[in-house]
C-alpha positions, 0 to 999 in steps of 0.5 A, a space after each residue: 384182507 385188509 380192515 374195514 370201518 365194522 373193526 370198529 365200535 362206531 355208534 351214533 345217536 338216534 333223532 330221540 337221543 339227547 346228544 350231549 350226552 349220547 354214549 356217556 354213562 349218563 345215558 346207559 341202561 347199565 348205570 345206577 345214577 343214585 350209586 355212582 355204579 354200574 352193573 356192568 362194572 360191579 359193585 367197586 368201580 366208581 363211575 359218573 354220568 361223564 363216563 363211557 366204556 365200550 358196552 354202553 347200551 340204549 335204553 329201549 323205552 319209546 324216548 329213550 329215557 331210563 326205566 325206573 324199574 331196572 335202575 332200582 333192580 340194578 341198584 338192589 344187585 349192586 348192594 349186594 357187593 357184585 364183582 364187576 363181569 369185566 374190569 375198567 380196561 376190559 371194556 375201554 372205560 374213559 373218565 371223559 366225554 367221548 363223542 367225535 366232535 371231542 376226539 383229536 382225529 375230527 375236523 368238520 365232520 372227517 375222521 383222519 384216522 379212519 381216513 388215513 385207514 382207507 375207511 369211509 371218513 364221515 363220521 357224524 359230530 355226536 357219534 362216536 367210537 372205541 378209537 376216540 382220542 382226547 382232542 388236545 385243544 392246544 393243538 385243535 386241528 393238527 392230526 386232521 391237518 397232518 393225516 389230510 396229507 396221508 
C-alpha cells in the first residue's frame, strides 16, 4: 500500500476567503478573538489570530465572515473555565502563519515534499497542509533545489 496525497490535511482557500488569513485562527469558527482563546483548546490555552492547527474550520456563512452569536456562545463557554477537547500537541497547534508560500518545501507552486514522496506536487500559494515546515529565509530555495534532484 502506498501513501497517497489524501494522507495529508491539505486545504485550499475558496475564492471568497481572505487568502492572507486562510487556515489561521483569525478565520476559524472556533476562535474567540476578544478572549484570545479557542473553544477546541479550552480556557487555558492562549491563542492569537496568527496561530494555526489541524482543526481549522471555515465559517459556513456566504462570505466566510464570523457569526457574532456563535462567537458569543463560544465566549460564554470559555468563561466557565472549560478544559480543551484536545491538547495543542494533538491538534498540531503552531504559533506561526502556515501557508504553502511560507513553507520550506514550497517553490513556484510546487511542493517538493510531495514530489519526493511521488505525489501530485502542484499546490496553491495560500493553501496549507499538516506537513508545513517553517521556511528558513536564509536557505530560501535550498530544500526545493535539493528535492528536485531526487
